[in-house]
Backbone as JSON Lines, residues from 0, in Angstrom:
{"i":0,"aa":"M","n":[146.05,-129.55,69.74],"ca":[145.04,-130.31,70.48],"c":[144.43,-131.4,69.61]}
{"i":1,"aa":"N","n":[145.23,-132.04,68.78],"ca":[144.78,-133.16,67.96],"c":[143.59,-132.81,67.08]}
{"i":2,"aa":"G","n":[143.54,-131.61,66.56],"ca":[142.48,-131.21,65.66],"c":[141.18,-130.85,66.36]}
{"i":3,"aa":"V","n":[141.11,-131.01,67.66],"ca":[139.91,-130.68,68.41],"c":[139.99,-129.22,68.81]}
{"i":4,"aa":"S","n":[138.95,-128.47,68.48],"ca":[138.95,-127.05,68.79],"c":[138.37,-126.81,70.18]}
{"i":5,"aa":"M","n":[139.21,-126.27,71.06],"ca":[138.76,-125.91,72.4],"c":[138.94,-124.41,72.55]}
{"i":6,"aa":"A","n":[138.11,-123.8,73.36],"ca":[138.18,-122.35,73.44],"c":[137.76,-121.84,74.81]}
{"i":7,"aa":"I","n":[138.23,-120.66,75.11],"ca":[137.76,-119.89,76.26],"c":[137.46,-118.49,75.75]}
{"i":8,"aa":"S","n":[136.86,-117.66,76.61],"ca":[136.6,-116.27,76.22],"c":[136.78,-115.37,77.43]}
{"i":9,"aa":"M","n":[136.9,-114.08,77.16],"ca":[137.04,-113.07,78.21],"c":[136.05,-111.94,77.95]}
{"i":10,"aa":"T","n":[135.47,-111.42,79.01],"ca":[134.63,-110.24,78.87],"c":[135.53,-109.01,78.75]}
{"i":11,"aa":"Q","n":[134.96,-107.92,78.29],"ca":[135.72,-106.67,78.18],"c":[136.22,-106.21,79.55]}
{"i":12,"aa":"A","n":[135.41,-106.42,80.58],"ca":[135.83,-106.03,81.93],"c":[137.08,-106.8,82.36]}
{"i":13,"aa":"A","n":[137.16,-108.07,82.05],"ca":[138.33,-108.88,82.38],"c":[139.54,-108.44,81.57]}
{"i":14,"aa":"I","n":[139.34,-108.17,80.29],"ca":[140.42,-107.7,79.43],"c":[140.99,-106.4,79.97]}
{"i":15,"aa":"D","n":[140.11,-105.46,80.3],"ca":[140.54,-104.15,80.81],"c":[141.31,-104.3,82.12]}
{"i":16,"aa":"H","n":[140.82,-105.15,83.02],"ca":[141.47,-105.33,84.32],"c":[142.87,-105.92,84.16]}
{"i":17,"aa":"V","n":[142.98,-106.97,83.37],"ca":[144.29,-107.61,83.17],"c":[145.24,-106.65,82.46]}
{"i":18,"aa":"S","n":[144.75,-105.91,81.47],"ca":[145.6,-104.94,80.75],"c":[146.18,-103.91,81.7]}
{"i":19,"aa":"R","n":[145.36,-103.38,82.6],"ca":[145.83,-102.4,83.58],"c":[146.9,-103.0,84.49]}
{"i":20,"aa":"Y","n":[146.69,-104.22,84.96],"ca":[147.67,-104.86,85.84],"c":[148.97,-105.16,85.12]}
{"i":21,"aa":"L","n":[148.9,-105.63,83.88],"ca":[150.12,-105.9,83.13],"c":[150.89,-104.61,82.89]}
{"i":22,"aa":"E","n":[150.17,-103.53,82.6],"ca":[150.81,-102.23,82.37],"c":[151.49,-101.73,83.65]}
{"i":23,"aa":"S","n":[150.8,-101.82,84.78],"ca":[151.4,-101.35,86.04],"c":[152.54,-102.26,86.49]}
{"i":24,"aa":"R","n":[152.47,-103.52,86.14],"ca":[153.54,-104.47,86.49],"c":[154.79,-104.2,85.66]}
{"i":25,"aa":"G","n":[154.6,-103.72,84.44],"ca":[155.74,-103.34,83.6],"c":[156.33,-104.44,82.76]}
{"i":26,"aa":"H","n":[155.91,-105.66,82.94],"ca":[156.36,-106.78,82.12],"c":[155.38,-107.93,82.25]}
{"i":27,"aa":"G","n":[155.53,-108.89,81.37],"ca":[154.66,-110.06,81.41],"c":[154.03,-110.3,80.06]}
{"i":28,"aa":"E","n":[153.81,-111.56,79.77],"ca":[153.23,-111.97,78.49],"c":[151.71,-112.02,78.56]}
{"i":29,"aa":"G","n":[151.17,-112.24,79.75],"ca":[149.72,-112.35,79.92],"c":[149.42,-113.0,81.26]}
{"i":30,"aa":"I","n":[148.33,-113.78,81.28],"ca":[147.96,-114.49,82.49],"c":[147.83,-115.98,82.18]}
{"i":31,"aa":"R","n":[148.12,-116.79,83.17],"ca":[147.94,-118.23,83.06],"c":[146.68,-118.6,83.81]}
{"i":32,"aa":"L","n":[145.81,-119.33,83.13],"ca":[144.59,-119.85,83.74],"c":[144.73,-121.36,83.78]}
{"i":33,"aa":"G","n":[144.51,-121.94,84.94],"ca":[144.63,-123.37,85.08],"c":[143.76,-123.89,86.2]}
{"i":34,"aa":"V","n":[143.83,-125.18,86.43],"ca":[143.12,-125.81,87.53],"c":[144.11,-126.67,88.3]}
{"i":35,"aa":"R","n":[143.81,-126.87,89.58],"ca":[144.62,-127.76,90.41],"c":[143.69,-128.5,91.35]}
{"i":36,"aa":"T","n":[144.14,-129.62,91.84],"ca":[143.36,-130.39,92.8],"c":[143.37,-129.65,94.13]}
{"i":37,"aa":"S","n":[142.17,-129.38,94.65],"ca":[142.08,-128.6,95.88],"c":[140.64,-128.55,96.37]}
{"i":38,"aa":"G","n":[140.49,-128.19,97.61],"ca":[139.17,-127.9,98.17],"c":[138.29,-129.12,98.37]}
{"i":39,"aa":"C","n":[137.11,-128.88,98.86],"ca":[136.2,-129.97,99.19],"c":[135.48,-130.53,97.97]}
{"i":40,"aa":"S","n":[135.46,-129.81,96.85],"ca":[134.78,-130.31,95.66],"c":[135.74,-130.9,94.64]}
{"i":41,"aa":"G","n":[137.04,-130.76,94.84],"ca":[137.98,-131.44,93.97],"c":[138.95,-130.59,93.2]}
{"i":42,"aa":"M","n":[138.51,-129.46,92.62],"ca":[139.38,-128.65,91.8],"c":[139.2,-127.17,92.12]}
{"i":43,"aa":"A","n":[140.27,-126.4,91.9],"ca":[140.22,-124.95,92.1],"c":[140.91,-124.28,90.92]}
{"i":44,"aa":"Y","n":[140.49,-123.06,90.63],"ca":[141.1,-122.29,89.56],"c":[142.42,-121.69,90.03]}
{"i":45,"aa":"V","n":[143.36,-121.58,89.11],"ca":[144.64,-120.93,89.36],"c":[144.79,-119.83,88.32]}
{"i":46,"aa":"L","n":[145.12,-118.64,88.78],"ca":[145.29,-117.5,87.89],"c":[146.54,-116.76,88.31]}
{"i":47,"aa":"E","n":[147.51,-116.61,87.39],"ca":[148.77,-115.94,87.72],"c":[149.34,-115.27,86.49]}
{"i":48,"aa":"F","n":[150.25,-114.33,86.71],"ca":[150.92,-113.68,85.58],"c":[151.87,-114.65,84.9]}
{"i":49,"aa":"V","n":[152.04,-114.47,83.6],"ca":[152.95,-115.31,82.81],"c":[154.02,-114.41,82.21]}
{"i":50,"aa":"D","n":[155.27,-114.74,82.49],"ca":[156.38,-114.01,81.88],"c":[156.88,-114.72,80.63]}
{"i":51,"aa":"Q","n":[156.67,-116.04,80.57],"ca":[157.07,-116.8,79.39],"c":[156.21,-118.05,79.31]}
{"i":52,"aa":"S","n":[155.61,-118.3,78.15],"ca":[154.8,-119.49,77.98],"c":[155.68,-120.68,77.64]}
{"i":53,"aa":"E","n":[155.13,-121.87,77.82],"ca":[155.82,-123.12,77.49],"c":[155.37,-123.58,76.12]}
{"i":54,"aa":"S","n":[156.17,-124.39,75.45],"ca":[155.86,-124.81,74.08],"c":[154.55,-125.58,73.97]}
{"i":55,"aa":"E","n":[154.16,-126.31,75.02],"ca":[152.92,-127.1,74.95],"c":[151.67,-126.29,75.32]}
{"i":56,"aa":"D","n":[151.83,-125.06,75.8],"ca":[150.7,-124.23,76.2],"c":[149.82,-123.85,75.02]}
{"i":57,"aa":"E","n":[148.53,-123.73,75.3],"ca":[147.59,-123.16,74.34],"c":[147.48,-121.68,74.7]}
{"i":58,"aa":"I","n":[147.51,-120.81,73.68],"ca":[147.45,-119.37,73.93],"c":[146.25,-118.78,73.2]}
{"i":59,"aa":"F","n":[145.44,-118.06,73.95],"ca":[144.29,-117.35,73.41],"c":[144.56,-115.86,73.63]}
{"i":60,"aa":"E","n":[144.16,-115.03,72.68],"ca":[144.42,-113.59,72.82],"c":[143.12,-112.81,72.65]}
{"i":61,"aa":"F","n":[142.92,-111.86,73.56],"ca":[141.71,-111.04,73.57],"c":[142.12,-109.59,73.79]}
{"i":62,"aa":"G","n":[141.94,-108.73,72.81],"ca":[142.26,-107.32,72.95],"c":[143.68,-107.06,73.42]}
{"i":63,"aa":"G","n":[144.62,-107.85,72.95],"ca":[146.01,-107.69,73.33],"c":[146.41,-108.41,74.61]}
{"i":64,"aa":"V","n":[145.47,-109.08,75.27],"ca":[145.75,-109.84,76.48],"c":[145.83,-111.32,76.13]}
{"i":65,"aa":"K","n":[146.97,-111.93,76.48],"ca":[147.14,-113.37,76.24],"c":[146.71,-114.15,77.47]}
{"i":66,"aa":"V","n":[145.93,-115.21,77.22],"ca":[145.56,-116.16,78.26],"c":[146.24,-117.47,77.9]}
{"i":67,"aa":"V","n":[147.09,-117.94,78.78],"ca":[147.9,-119.13,78.56],"c":[147.32,-120.27,79.4]}
{"i":68,"aa":"I","n":[147.1,-121.43,78.76],"ca":[146.51,-122.57,79.46],"c":[147.3,-123.83,79.11]}
{"i":69,"aa":"D","n":[147.66,-124.6,80.13],"ca":[148.34,-125.85,79.86],"c":[147.33,-126.88,79.34]}
{"i":70,"aa":"P","n":[147.77,-127.86,78.55],"ca":[146.84,-128.81,77.92],"c":[145.96,-129.58,78.91]}
{"i":71,"aa":"K","n":[146.49,-129.96,80.07],"ca":[145.68,-130.71,81.04],"c":[144.55,-129.86,81.59]}
{"i":72,"aa":"S","n":[144.82,-128.6,81.85],"ca":[143.78,-127.71,82.38],"c":[142.72,-127.38,81.34]}
{"i":73,"aa":"L","n":[143.14,-127.29,80.07],"ca":[142.21,-126.88,79.02],"c":[141.01,-127.82,78.92]}
{"i":74,"aa":"A","n":[141.21,-129.1,79.17],"ca":[140.09,-130.05,79.12],"c":[139.0,-129.68,80.12]}
{"i":75,"aa":"Y","n":[139.38,-129.1,81.27],"ca":[138.4,-128.71,82.3],"c":[137.86,-127.3,82.08]}
{"i":76,"aa":"L","n":[138.55,-126.52,81.25],"ca":[138.2,-125.11,81.07],"c":[137.53,-124.81,79.74]}
{"i":77,"aa":"D","n":[137.41,-125.8,78.86],"ca":[136.83,-125.58,77.54],"c":[135.45,-124.93,77.66]}
{"i":78,"aa":"G","n":[135.28,-123.81,76.97],"ca":[134.01,-123.1,76.99],"c":[133.88,-122.07,78.11]}
{"i":79,"aa":"T","n":[134.88,-121.95,78.97],"ca":[134.82,-121.03,80.11],"c":[134.94,-119.58,79.66]}
{"i":80,"aa":"E","n":[134.15,-118.73,80.28],"ca":[134.25,-117.28,80.1],"c":[134.86,-116.7,81.37]}
{"i":81,"aa":"L","n":[135.95,-115.95,81.2],"ca":[136.61,-115.27,82.31],"c":[136.05,-113.85,82.39]}
{"i":82,"aa":"D","n":[135.5,-113.5,83.54],"ca":[134.89,-112.19,83.74],"c":[135.53,-111.54,84.97]}
{"i":83,"aa":"F","n":[135.44,-110.23,85.05],"ca":[135.87,-109.49,86.24],"c":[134.68,-108.7,86.71]}
{"i":84,"aa":"V","n":[134.26,-108.95,87.95],"ca":[133.04,-108.33,88.47],"c":[133.32,-107.53,89.72]}
{"i":85,"aa":"R","n":[132.54,-106.48,89.89],"ca":[132.56,-105.66,91.1],"c":[131.17,-105.69,91.7]}
{"i":86,"aa":"E","n":[131.11,-106.06,92.97],"ca":[129.83,-106.07,93.69],"c":[130.05,-105.36,95.01]}
{"i":87,"aa":"G","n":[129.59,-104.14,95.09],"ca":[129.82,-103.35,96.3],"c":[131.3,-103.09,96.48]}
{"i":88,"aa":"L","n":[131.85,-103.45,97.64],"ca":[133.26,-103.26,97.92],"c":[134.11,-104.43,97.43]}
{"i":89,"aa":"N","n":[133.48,-105.5,96.98],"ca":[134.2,-106.68,96.54],"c":[134.39,-106.67,95.03]}
{"i":90,"aa":"E","n":[135.54,-107.18,94.6],"ca":[135.8,-107.32,93.18],"c":[136.68,-108.54,92.98]}
{"i":91,"aa":"G","n":[136.55,-109.16,91.81],"ca":[137.39,-110.32,91.53],"c":[136.97,-110.99,90.25]}
{"i":92,"aa":"F","n":[137.76,-111.99,89.89],"ca":[137.47,-112.75,88.68],"c":[136.35,-113.74,88.95]}
{"i":93,"aa":"Q","n":[135.54,-113.93,87.93],"ca":[134.45,-114.9,87.97],"c":[134.65,-115.83,86.79]}
{"i":94,"aa":"F","n":[134.53,-117.13,87.03],"ca":[134.72,-118.13,86.0],"c":[133.37,-118.73,85.65]}
{"i":95,"aa":"N","n":[132.88,-118.45,84.45],"ca":[131.62,-119.0,83.98],"c":[131.95,-120.24,83.15]}
{"i":96,"aa":"N","n":[132.01,-121.4,83.85],"ca":[132.48,-122.64,83.27],"c":[131.31,-123.59,83.05]}
{"i":97,"aa":"P","n":[130.98,-123.91,81.79],"ca":[129.84,-124.79,81.52],"c":[130.1,-126.24,81.92]}
{"i":98,"aa":"N","n":[131.34,-126.59,82.24],"ca":[131.69,-127.96,82.59],"c":[131.45,-128.3,84.06]}
{"i":99,"aa":"V","n":[131.22,-127.29,84.89],"ca":[131.08,-127.49,86.33],"c":[129.75,-128.18,86.63]}
{"i":100,"aa":"R","n":[129.85,-129.3,87.36],"ca":[128.64,-130.01,87.79],"c":[128.22,-129.61,89.19]}
{"i":101,"aa":"S","n":[129.21,-129.29,90.04],"ca":[128.89,-128.86,91.4],"c":[130.02,-128.0,91.94]}
{"i":102,"aa":"E","n":[129.66,-127.16,92.91],"ca":[130.64,-126.29,93.57],"c":[130.48,-126.45,95.08]}
{"i":103,"aa":"C","n":[131.56,-126.18,95.8],"ca":[131.47,-126.24,97.25],"c":[130.69,-125.02,97.75]}
{"i":104,"aa":"G","n":[130.27,-125.06,98.99],"ca":[129.47,-123.97,99.56],"c":[130.19,-122.65,99.61]}
{"i":105,"aa":"C","n":[131.5,-122.67,99.78],"ca":[132.25,-121.41,99.88],"c":[132.65,-120.88,98.51]}
{"i":106,"aa":"G","n":[132.45,-121.66,97.45],"ca":[132.76,-121.2,96.1],"c":[134.22,-121.28,95.71]}
{"i":107,"aa":"E","n":[135.05,-121.92,96.53],"ca":[136.49,-122.0,96.25],"c":[136.86,-123.16,95.35]}
{"i":108,"aa":"S","n":[136.03,-124.19,95.29],"ca":[136.37,-125.35,94.47],"c":[135.15,-125.85,93.71]}
{"i":109,"aa":"F","n":[135.42,-126.72,92.72],"ca":[134.34,-127.21,91.86],"c":[134.63,-128.64,91.44]}
{"i":110,"aa":"N","n":[133.64,-129.27,90.83],"ca":[133.75,-130.62,90.31],"c":[133.2,-130.64,88.89]}
{"i":111,"aa":"V","n":[133.87,-131.37,88.0],"ca":[133.38,-131.49,86.61],"c":[132.98,-132.91,86.3]}
């Protein structure tokens, strides 16, 4: 990244959740975190399993869980904390991104 240090972090709850899914899946290198153009606010998070990273990817590791991010997405995700939360019957990943200036009403997209 041209000498510029960018970073993300994961809570223990997120690490535990991804570890369990990778174990039950039986293969995979980790998860890919990225952004894509979508929604009414402009961008949406993308989260998927990674079986093989690309040479240009940035890789962060937390408790044995690899988070793979492409260079274009990293600029929008720098400083983001990935969390896994349970609220009543609902559960899912939460992205605590300090770069977000606004979010849509439904919470599906954001703007930086």
